[in-house]
N, CA, C and O of each residue as an XYZ file, in Angstrom:
332
protein
N      43.889     98.943     78.320
C      43.396     98.238     76.919
C      44.798     98.838     75.624
O      45.707     99.657     75.754
N      44.389     98.002     74.505
C      45.234     97.909     73.827
C      44.761     98.499     72.447
O      44.012     97.611     72.040
N      44.769     99.428     71.557
C      44.641    100.460     69.986
C      45.480    100.511     69.392
O      46.662    100.570     69.731
N      45.034    100.499     68.417
C      46.045    100.700     67.226
C      45.690    101.987     66.826
O      44.482    102.201     66.725
N      46.414    102.833     66.590
C      47.012    104.591     66.896
C      47.511    104.254     65.411
O      48.458    103.495     65.205
N      46.718    104.947     64.304
C      47.113    105.398     62.890
C      47.541    106.985     62.802
O      46.667    107.837     62.959
N      48.888    107.358     62.552
C      49.096    108.236     62.074
C      49.855    108.996     60.936
O      51.071    109.164     61.031
N      49.154    109.452     59.871
C      49.693    109.710     58.787
C      50.195    111.262     58.374
O      49.991    112.242     59.090
N      50.871    111.293     57.117
C      51.865    112.885     57.120
C      52.323    113.040     58.193
O      53.045    112.210     58.746
N      51.981    114.139     58.676
C      52.883    114.810     59.442
C      52.790    114.469     60.864
O      53.663    114.709     61.698
N      51.747    113.932     61.062
C      51.142    113.272     62.297
C      52.223    111.512     62.771
O      52.258    110.640     63.639
N      52.752    111.818     61.784
C      53.678    110.041     62.435
C      54.379    110.651     63.519
O      54.489    109.999     64.557
N      54.806    111.642     63.457
C      56.083    112.196     64.561
C      55.502    111.837     66.303
O      56.085    111.867     67.387
N      54.024    111.491     65.874
C      52.887    111.052     67.503
C      53.391    109.954     67.793
O      54.094    110.030     68.801
N      53.332    108.911     67.322
C      53.724    107.876     67.258
C      54.971    107.527     68.128
O      55.935    108.291     68.184
N      54.910    106.180     68.897
C      56.166    105.568     69.700
C      57.205    105.243     69.031
O      56.961    105.374     67.831
N      58.401    104.830     69.248
C      59.253    104.374     68.904
C      58.891    103.134     68.256
O      59.177    102.985     67.068
N      58.437    102.446     68.746
C      58.362    101.046     68.245
C      56.754    101.004     67.103
O      56.138     99.947     66.965
N      56.501    101.734     66.711
C      55.296    101.742     65.568
C      56.133    101.335     64.177
O      57.296    101.701     64.001
N      55.395    100.539     63.226
C      55.906    100.088     62.107
C      55.065    100.658     60.858
O      53.891    100.408     60.583
N      55.923    101.445     60.209
C      55.148    102.475     58.991
C      54.227    103.785     59.567
O      54.821    104.859     59.668
N      53.359    103.746     59.796
C      52.420    104.496     60.687
C      51.340    104.095     61.546
O      50.299    104.724     61.737
N      51.668    103.019     62.035
C      50.559    102.469     62.972
C      51.820    101.616     64.073
O      52.843    101.039     63.702
N      51.253    101.813     65.620
C      51.483    101.182     66.162
C      49.794    100.715     67.561
O      48.695    101.198     67.835
N      50.728     99.436     68.030
C      49.610     99.417     69.169
C      50.147    100.200     70.425
O      51.320    100.387     70.748
N      48.858    100.659     71.123
C      49.230    101.557     72.168
C      48.330    100.925     73.336
O      47.298    100.267     73.207
N      48.985    101.294     74.491
C      48.030    101.417     75.423
C      47.611    101.991     75.831
O      48.367    102.605     76.583
N      45.720    102.625     75.910
C      45.718    103.472     76.922
C      44.660    103.036     78.073
O      44.311    101.877     78.293
N      44.197    104.248     78.793
C      43.022    104.045     80.017
C      42.120    103.596     79.314
O      42.058    103.942     78.134
N      41.114    102.635     79.907
C      39.850    102.020     79.594
C      39.059    103.503     79.651
O      39.410    104.444     80.363
N      37.868    103.491     78.703
C      36.610    104.341     78.669
C      37.437    105.679     78.295
O      37.228    106.644     79.030
N      38.256    105.825     77.342
C      39.073    107.472     77.184
C      38.028    107.474     75.661
O      37.708    106.707     74.753
N      37.848    108.531     76.006
C      37.510    109.172     74.498
C      38.567    109.687     73.267
O      39.760    109.917     73.462
N      37.900    109.813     72.004
C      38.573    109.620     70.786
C      39.432    111.218     71.208
O      40.567    111.096     70.748
N      39.308    112.482     71.829
C      40.287    113.810     72.441
C      41.325    113.015     73.519
O      42.553    112.940     73.542
N      40.259    112.447     74.415
C      41.205    112.336     74.952
C      42.663    111.175     74.557
O      43.673    111.259     75.256
N      42.618    110.508     73.800
C      43.635    109.697     72.774
C      44.542    110.823     72.376
O      45.655    110.960     72.885
N      44.054    111.635     71.452
C      44.373    112.316     70.931
C      45.444    113.152     71.941
O      46.668    113.115     71.814
N      44.795    113.821     72.847
C      45.278    114.463     74.087
C      46.527    113.549     74.213
O      47.543    113.652     73.526
N      46.345    112.820     74.999
C      47.200    112.007     75.605
C      48.350    111.906     74.786
O      49.274    112.539     75.296
N      48.634    111.410     73.813
C      49.716    111.965     72.303
C      49.925    113.262     72.137
O      50.465    113.651     71.101
N      49.622    113.952     72.903
C      50.250    115.405     72.684
C      49.488    115.648     71.057
O      49.592    116.835     70.751
N      48.916    114.992     70.196
C      48.878    116.027     69.066
C      47.570    117.222     68.660
O      46.539    116.782     68.151
N      47.650    118.061     68.810
C      47.100    119.037     68.965
C      45.474    118.752     67.745
O      45.316    118.376     66.584
N      44.484    119.248     69.004
C      43.149    118.921     68.413
C      42.636    119.292     66.813
O      41.907    118.528     66.181
N      42.951    120.105     66.475
C      43.315    121.021     65.041
C      43.935    120.778     64.143
O      43.828    121.110     62.962
N      45.035    119.823     64.969
C      45.800    119.520     63.083
C      45.782    117.720     63.132
O      46.449    117.047     62.348
N      44.775    117.055     64.341
C      43.989    115.575     63.938
C      42.697    116.342     63.029
O      41.804    116.822     63.726
N      42.537    116.497     61.346
C      41.566    117.031     61.098
C      40.767    116.142     60.974
O      39.634    116.426     61.362
N      41.022    114.464     60.298
C      40.693    113.864     59.405
C      40.263    112.667     60.986
O      41.294    112.091     61.333
N      39.536    112.434     61.508
C      39.793    111.209     62.015
C      38.938    109.705     62.115
O      37.709    109.759     62.162
N      39.522    108.581     62.139
C      38.237    107.708     61.729
C      38.625    106.699     62.663
O      39.784    106.497     63.026
N      37.465    105.983     63.092
C      36.981    105.168     63.969
C      36.908    103.608     63.432
O      35.803    103.256     63.020
N      38.029    102.592     63.396
C      37.048    101.377     62.997
C      37.035    101.659     61.179
O      36.514    100.922     60.342
N      37.608    102.654     60.991
C      36.690    102.452     59.659
C      35.618    103.661     59.522
O      35.531    104.068     58.363
N      34.998    104.152     60.218
C      33.804    105.596     60.488
C      34.256    107.076     60.867
O      34.481    107.297     62.057
N      34.403    108.094     59.949
C      34.846    108.680     60.226
C      33.687    109.475     61.652
O      32.473    109.326     61.789
N      34.710    110.339     62.554
C      34.072    110.919     63.669
C      34.056    112.381     63.760
O      35.085    113.051     63.669
N      33.011    112.826     63.921
C      33.115    114.606     63.016
C      33.221    115.055     64.472
O      32.838    114.490     65.496
N      34.075    116.659     64.222
C      34.153    116.809     65.662
C      33.442    116.912     67.064
O      33.879    116.819     68.211
N      32.304    117.117     66.600
C      31.166    117.276     67.602
C      31.365    115.914     68.389
O      31.413    115.744     69.607
N      31.426    115.374     67.787
C      31.108    113.477     68.551
C      32.557    113.200     68.964
O      32.677    111.979     69.072
N      33.579    113.758     69.208
C      35.445    114.046     69.762
C      35.068    113.144     71.204
O      35.494    112.093     71.683
N      33.996    114.191     71.625
C      34.402    113.657     73.438
C      33.289    112.779     73.384
O      33.001    112.863     74.578
N      32.598    112.146     73.008
C      31.977    111.593     73.802
C      31.738    109.749     72.951
O      31.042    108.780     73.252
N      32.883    110.076     71.656
C      33.249    108.957     71.236
C      33.757    107.990     72.020
O      34.948    108.185     71.778
N      33.738    106.682     73.127
C      34.541    106.471     73.577
C      35.320    105.331     73.240
O      34.898    105.041     72.120
N      36.153    104.558     73.520
C      37.117    104.012     72.413
C      36.752    102.529     73.430
O      36.435    102.657     74.613
N      36.833    101.481     72.913
C      37.022     99.655     72.977
C      38.174     99.066     72.577
O      38.643     99.228     71.451
N      38.697     98.348     73.479
C      40.434     97.469     73.283
C      39.859     96.852     71.977
O      38.792     96.282     71.751
N      40.810     97.126     71.278
C      41.342     96.758     69.946
C      41.000     97.606     68.832
O      41.365     97.410     67.672
N      40.164     98.713     69.306
C      39.543     99.798     67.985
C      40.798    100.208     67.529
O      41.752    100.142     68.304
N      40.967    100.684     66.217
C      41.869    101.158     65.556
C      41.198    102.755     65.637
O      39.977    102.832     65.499
N      42.037    104.113     65.874
C      41.845    104.943     65.286
C      43.281    105.692     65.035
O      44.332    105.851     65.657
N      42.652    106.109     63.600
C      43.173    106.923     62.244
C      42.939    108.575     62.178
O      41.942    109.282     62.030
N      44.085    108.780     62.328
C      43.978    110.366     62.308
C      45.232    111.186     61.004
O      46.445    111.045     60.846
N      44.304    111.935     60.367
C      45.261    112.184     59.598
C      44.841    113.968     59.435
O      43.696    114.418     59.447
N      46.340    114.899     59.263
C      46.036    116.659     59.449
C      45.480    117.053     57.864
O      45.835    116.329     56.933
N      44.942    117.771     57.711
C      44.486    118.717     56.844
C      45.041    118.749     55.727
O      46.170    119.231     55.827
N      44.725    118.408     54.523
C      45.568    118.092     53.624
C      45.473    119.537     52.107
O      44.608    119.766     51.262
N      45.922    119.754     52.208
C      46.431    120.796     50.576
C      47.343    120.363     49.552
O      48.321    119.616     49.576
N      46.621    121.199     48.406
C      47.681    120.464     47.344
C      46.504    121.238     45.988
O      45.352    121.667     46.043
N      47.282    121.143     45.138
C      46.817    121.522     44.115
C      47.297    121.550     42.637
O      46.572    122.022     41.761
């Protein structure tokens, strides 16, 4: 199945070469959880601090049980610091 994977800031390095800006349509296995997709793209789970699926925050306790569907959009941000 295909999903749109969006990675922001330092996580952009995990996107495939065909990505445009911060997003790419990628093929993943059906019935993958959020954490399985994160693992598939070799993103450290701790580094994917903010996880948004179709515009809705997915808390860490739900990332193993939240299953993606065809055409979903998964957006990932690292922890941001500043001041």
